[in-house]
C-alpha positions in Angstrom: 6.6 21.9 16.5 6.0 21.3 12.8 3.9 18.4 11.6 7.1 16.7 10.3 8.5 17.0 13.8 5.3 15.7 15.3 5.3 12.6 13.0 8.9 11.9 13.9 8.1 12.2 17.6 5.2 9.7 17.1 7.7 7.2 15.8 10.0 7.8 18.7 7.1 7.6 21.2 6.1 4.2 19.7 9.6 2.9 20.1 9.9 4.1 23.7 6.5 2.6 24.5 7.6 -0.8 23.1 10.8 -0.8 25.1 9.0 0.2 28.3 6.4 -2.6 27.8 9.2 -5.1 27.3 10.9 -3.9 30.5 7.7 -4.2 32.5 7.2 -7.8 31.3 10.7 -8.7 32.3 10.1 -7.7 35.9 6.5 -8.9 36.4 7.5 -11.9 38.6 10.6 -13.5 40.1 11.4 -16.5 42.2 11.1 -15.4 45.8 14.4 -17.1 46.6 16.2 -14.5 44.4 17.0 -11.0 45.5 14.9 -8.3 43.8 17.3 -6.8 41.1 15.6 -3.4 41.4 15.6 -3.3 45.2 17.9 -0.3 45.3 15.4 1.7 43.2 12.3 0.8 45.2 11.8 -2.7 44.0 10.3 -4.4 41.0 6.7 -3.7 42.0 7.4 0.0 42.2 9.3 -0.1 38.9 6.4 -1.8 37.1 4.0 0.8 38.6 6.2 3.7 37.4 6.8 2.3 34.0 3.1 1.6 33.4 2.4 5.2 34.4 5.1 6.4 32.0 3.6 4.2 29.2 0.2 5.8 29.8 1.7 9.3 29.7 3.6 8.6 26.5 0.4 7.1 24.9 -1.5 10.2 25.8 1.2 12.5 24.3 1.0 10.3 21.1 -2.8 10.7 20.9 -2.5 14.5 21.5 0.0 14.9 18.7 -2.0 12.7 16.3 -5.2 14.7 17.0 -3.5 18.1 16.5 -2.1 16.9 13.2 -5.6 15.7 12.1 -7.1 19.0 13.2 -4.6 21.0 11.2 -5.1 18.7 8.2 -8.8 19.3 8.3 -8.3 23.1 8.5 -5.6 23.4 5.9 -6.8 24.0 2.3 -4.6 22.7 -0.5 -5.0 23.3 -4.2 -3.6 20.7 -6.6 -4.3 21.3 -10.2 -7.8 22.7 -10.4 -9.1 21.1 -7.2 -9.0 22.5 -3.7 -9.7 20.3 -0.7 -8.6 20.1 2.9 -5.3 18.4 3.4 -7.2 15.6 5.2 -9.4 15.1 2.2 -6.3 14.9 -0.1 -4.7 12.4 2.2 -7.8 10.2 2.2 -8.1 10.5 -1.6 -4.4 9.4 -2.0 -4.8 6.5 0.4 -8.3 5.3 -0.6 -8.9 6.3 -4.2 -5.8 7.3 -6.2 -4.1 3.9 -6.5 -7.3 2.2 -7.6 -8.0 5.0 -10.1 -4.5 4.9 -11.4 -4.7 1.1 -11.7 -8.0 1.3 -13.6 -6.6 3.8 -16.0 -3.7 1.4 -16.6 -6.1 -1.5 -17.2 -8.1 0.6 -19.7 -4.9 1.6 -21.6 -3.6 -2.0 -21.6 -6.9 -3.4 -22.8 -7.2 -0.8 -25.6 -3.6 -1.7 -26.7 -4.4 -5.4 -26.7 -7.6 -4.9 -28.7 -5.6 -2.8 -31.2 -2.9 -5.5 -31.6 -5.5 -8.3 -32.0 -7.5 -6.2 -34.5 -4.3 -5.5 -36.6 -3.4 -9.2 -36.6 -6.8 -10.1 -37.8 -6.7 -7.4 -40.5 -9.6 -5.4 -39.0 -9.9 -1.7 -39.0 -10.0 0.3 -35.7 -12.6 3.0 -35.5 -14.2 5.3 -32.9 -17.7 5.3 -34.5 -19.7 2.3 -35.5 -20.4 2.5 -39.2 -22.1 -0.8 -39.3 -19.6 -2.3 -41.7 -18.0 -5.7 -41.1 -14.3 -5.9 -40.4 -14.2 -3.0 -37.9 -13.4 -2.9 -34.2 -15.1 0.0 -32.5 -13.2 1.5 -29.5 -15.7 3.5 -27.5 -13.2 5.2 -25.4 -11.4 8.5 -26.4 -7.8 7.4 -26.2 -6.4 10.9 -26.2 -8.6 11.7 -23.2 -7.5 8.5 -21.5 -3.8 9.5 -22.0 -4.5 13.0 -20.7 -6.3 11.5 -17.6 -3.3 9.2 -17.0 -0.9 12.1 -17.2 -3.0 14.3 -15.0 -3.1 11.6 -12.4 0.7 11.4 -12.3 0.9 15.2 -12.2 -1.6 15.3 -9.3 0.1 12.7 -7.3 3.5 14.3 -7.8 2.2 17.8 -6.9 0.4 16.5 -3.9 3.5 14.8 -2.6 5.5 18.0 -3.0 2.9 20.1 -1.3 2.5 17.6 1.5 6.2 17.6 2.2 6.3 21.4 2.2 3.2 21.8 4.4 4.4 19.2 6.9 7.7 21.0 7.2 6.1 24.4 7.6 2.8 23.9 9.4 3.0 24.1 13.2 1.0 22.5 15.9 0.8 23.7 19.5 1.4 20.9 21.9 0.3 22.0 25.4 
């Protein structure tokens, strides 16, 4: 099966497990004066036992699929831009780093723009190098480089999403 199929099966397994748990809870106890509604199928006690075993089997399948996907992700190299990492590394970067990095770049851009606006309102000059003269605001960040980094971040995230979709659709795992 492909990783995409495995991820879809994980969703299905979780839904099935949830339904089976709900069914088990429904038949945990009953008033002894009432007839067992599952008597024809071996009774409620047998039903609960079978369903709990089925839940355990489904949970084990889910864990096996997830582990196989993680193993493939660790083994699969992916190049995005100038960087090559394992797919697992890229996924961790996207989840743990990219949004913070992207947000920080946006804060830097917004702050520089605000400083520029305030300086212009005050009649001050914007400069990149401190000349020691009064009436200047020195911006110590290369704005062209900041814009390039922001564009590169967007490009990297877009490329990564595309490669991830392709790899998930074409990379197979062997579920024994």
